[in-house]
Structure formats: structure tokens, C-alpha cells
N, C-alpha and C positions, 0 to 999 in steps of 0.2 A: 706078279700084275702090278699092280697098285702105281708106285712111282715110277717105275719104267713105261707104262703105258702114257702117262702126263709128259714126261722129259725128253722120251726118243722119238723123234718122228723115224718112222721107217723108212729105209731109203736114203734118208737127207742127213740124221743124225745121228744114226747106228741102224741096228736091225734087230726086229723083233722076231723071236720064235714063238709058236704055238703053242706048244705042250711043252712039259718039265720030264722030257724024255732025250735019252743020248741022240735019237736020231735025229730029232727036231732040231736039238742044239748044233749038230753036225751039219745038217742042211742049212741053217743060220750062218755059221761060219764059213761055208763054200760063198754063199751069197756075198757076204760080207765082202771075202778076198775078192771078188768080182766088181766090187763098187769101189768110186772115190767119193770122196766127201771135200764138200767145200767149207772151207776154215770159216769162213763168215757167215755161213749159213747156221753152224754150230756156235760160234759164239752169238750169234743174235738169239738163238734159243735159249743159251746158257743165260742172256740177261733178264728173260722173262723171269727168270728164277731168284733174281739175286736179291740180297737183303735189302738194297736202295729202293728196288721198284716195291716192293713190300713196304717199306716203309712209307714210301711217297701214298701209297694206295691206302693202306689202312689210316693214316692222318687224313686223307682226303676224306674219307667214309667217316672218320670221328667227328671231322668239320660239320659235314653236312647233315648229321645226327644232331650235333648241338646246334645247329641253326633253327632245328625246327619245332 
């Protein structure tokens, strides 16, 4: 679960599967094969997890804390 639940938007940037079973994985693959994904949505979602965004947000939080 963990990272995949945070990074994959079901049906938009990938496919989740409910259980750690062969049957669940097969169903997810079948569903995946019927979908088409928009590259722009995938790229936008990936940018959310970029080093640059992390650096910007952590720097801003530190500045806010220092000004308190």
C-alpha cells in the first residue's frame, strides 16, 4: 500500500488492486489494458513528488518557523 496509494491516482496515473492475490492483480491488469492515460496528468502528478517541490516547501516551512 504505502507509496502506491499516495503516488498512483487510480484510473488516471495507474491502477490500484485491492488484495495481494493473483486474481486481484489479473483483474487490475485487465482493467489497465482497457484504459488510456494522459501523459500530462501523469507528469503533473509526478511533479508533486519532485525534489524541487520538497525543497521549496521545506524551505518555506523553515522560514515560517524562524520568523515565529
